Phi, psi and omega in degrees: 000142183289325182265127177243140176287147174288157184264150172236157180252128181226119182054039176084003180239151178255137180225146173298130183302319182292324176300321179295317179294327178296317179297318179294320181297323178296326179287328183271356182095003178274134181255154176244128179235125180052042176077007179240150181291141177229114184264031176289153183301148178292159180289158178299326181296316181293324178294320179298318180297317183293318179294319179299320179296319179296317179298317179299320179295317180297315179299318180298317179295316179299317179299319179296318180296316180297316180300314179297321179295314179299314178299321180295316178297319179298315179295319180299313181294323178298313180295318181297318179297320178292328183280325182277135183225136170253122180268134173236152178255140173241116187235099177220167179283116175263347177223166181092177186294342180266359183297329182298333178265325189272327181305315180298334180293324177302315181299322181294318179294319180296325176297315179298319178298316179299316180295318179298317180293325178295334180270005179111002179088197181237123180053052178058028179226146172282146179263126179245119182266130174252115185263134180230150183259118177280348174056028178059026185227119182303324179295321178291321177303316181295314182292322179289325176296318178299317180294316181301319183282312189274327182260317181276336177075033180286149180259359178197151175238130172254117182172189179082157179225303182276166177296321182292320179291321180297314183292330176294319180285327178303321180297324181289311182293330177291317181298323185255011181054043179258200188214136177240130168258119183252117191259010191248146171301147183205183188279350182078213177066027174201154171220105184256132184293345182250015181234135171249124186258115177253004172267180186277147168270169183307322181283356178252003178210293186302306187292314177293326177296316178295316180300319179296319178298316180301320182281336190238339186242325182157175188241004177250122189238141172241130185251132177230147181201192182259130185284333183279346187247122178304337180308309183298318183291317178292316180301318181291328174295320177297316179295318180297318176303316184287326176299318177297320179297322181283339183094022178268188184226134174263118183256359178177155179209118182222159181228144178240160177285150180297336179250025184295148174236335181245109180241016181304314181303319181291318178298321177299320179294322179297315181299319182291327183283341179052056176286162173270335182215139170263133174250116189241129170244022177295137184240158171065212186294341179300334177298326182297309180296320184293309184286329175297317180289322179301313181288325180298330179267013173084012178273094182272172177299324181293326181282308180221098178289154180244134168256113182258143177248010180221001178255123175232195182302316180297320181292329181296335180293343179261358180247166175279099187302323180302328180278348184257348183303127180105340175287172189234161172211147177248123180215180173258343182221139168229145181300332185281001180300143189265348181304146184303325181297321179286322178301317178296317178300314180297318179298318180293319180296315180292326178297328181273321189245352179113145184298330185279355184282121178280158181236128182246180186300309183296328178296313180294323179294325178288320176299314179296321180299322180297319179288324176296319177298312181300319179298319180291324177298316179299318182289326180279343184059030178193157175261008178303125186304318182296316179293323178296318179300319181295329182271342183271343178296124181081000181289148177229155178202144173278121182231175184306325181282343183137214177269129176240136181228142180266119179293123186294337183273323187250349183067011176265171188253139167286125186219147175279136181264137179222142175246128182239151176249134185292134178251170185293340180270009179082008177255177182243140171261122182287120181257345178203146178214148176285350177073332179217161181299141181256136179294135180287139176230092183297337182247104180301147187284356184288342177219165176284163179299321179296320178295319178294321179298315180296319180294317181298316179297319180293319181290324177295320178295317180297318180296313180298319180297317180294322178295316180297319179293322179295319179293323178293319177299319179296321178294322179296321181291327181282000000 
């Protein structure tokens, strides 16, 4: 070409000025034809390419922003979940004569807490369990409940075993508007607004167990129980009423101390009375002394079978199982139940605590209670006890024993009733079942509510008086 563009120097290099303008023009949409600038509009194709590139860039930026946001929210929620904690109290006897029954219940609640935390916690919070020892003493239960609520700041307590310990803790949760989950079968005769009962009422254990004995074992009954606990005395009044209704006969009624070692006099009375069936509400270590003496005096299962309302798989580990084979117990749960949900529960429990650990009714009821509480917290969107109570009324859940539902009027649980016979491996073979959950009836129909209230008050006074007299006698002897 005759005409040459002059050269410019850029960063130490020389370039034709027009070439530089051509490169710039291509970027700006200006075209060069035969070495001359042409400012005609760009083609539709080039405009499409440029717009497509811009859109792709915008989409890429938005995707990056969204990804960073999602990751940020996830990290935030993870950190928040780790930072937020809901405290719960577990209050059972870790020492004393009732520890053989209550210690395993603590383990069941802790397993449920561990499982809940592994699933992300409850209401975006980790659950922290504070465990306290009631020491088999109602006064200690009361003081520890007070400490758990006022010092530890727990929003719920899972615990208690005896009627006296439960009533001591009820006063504390009522005073502080807190909440108690009670997992043990009991005598009924109460509906407390701050208590959720996941154990059996009399019509879910005592009465069907007695009726089955009447139909299958005999009609002459001897009743034994614990003298320090109103549960045994109230339960035996309920049983005596029902024996009369069935047309049976009560040939004896005796009570032993929870820490008893000498039960020979009572066993002698049982032998002399010749009952067809023993009905036992004896709890804790007292079972060891009682059944050892019973067998030592030749009272075998074949001679006088026992229907127990307080012996389950955990208690059998402290007894001579060979001497107990063939006796009976009435519960809502047995470890040997076959549904897949229970098999999974047993496997998880054994994986945590060991294959040899037995699982009993109160343990499963406490495990179920923990999940019912968690479900109510999620629904209430808070762990506030009052709000949780409002959400747990009428709640249902599939648990190892089956379907459990909380009756909205009484705070008690609909539960399936089962009668089991002790086997040589320390497990129970179910010989009878109600097949479906039974509605809870805290007030047995044999008396009016007013009559039961008066009886309960009288028996509680009698129990306290006997305990005071026993302590005074011990002091006199010392």
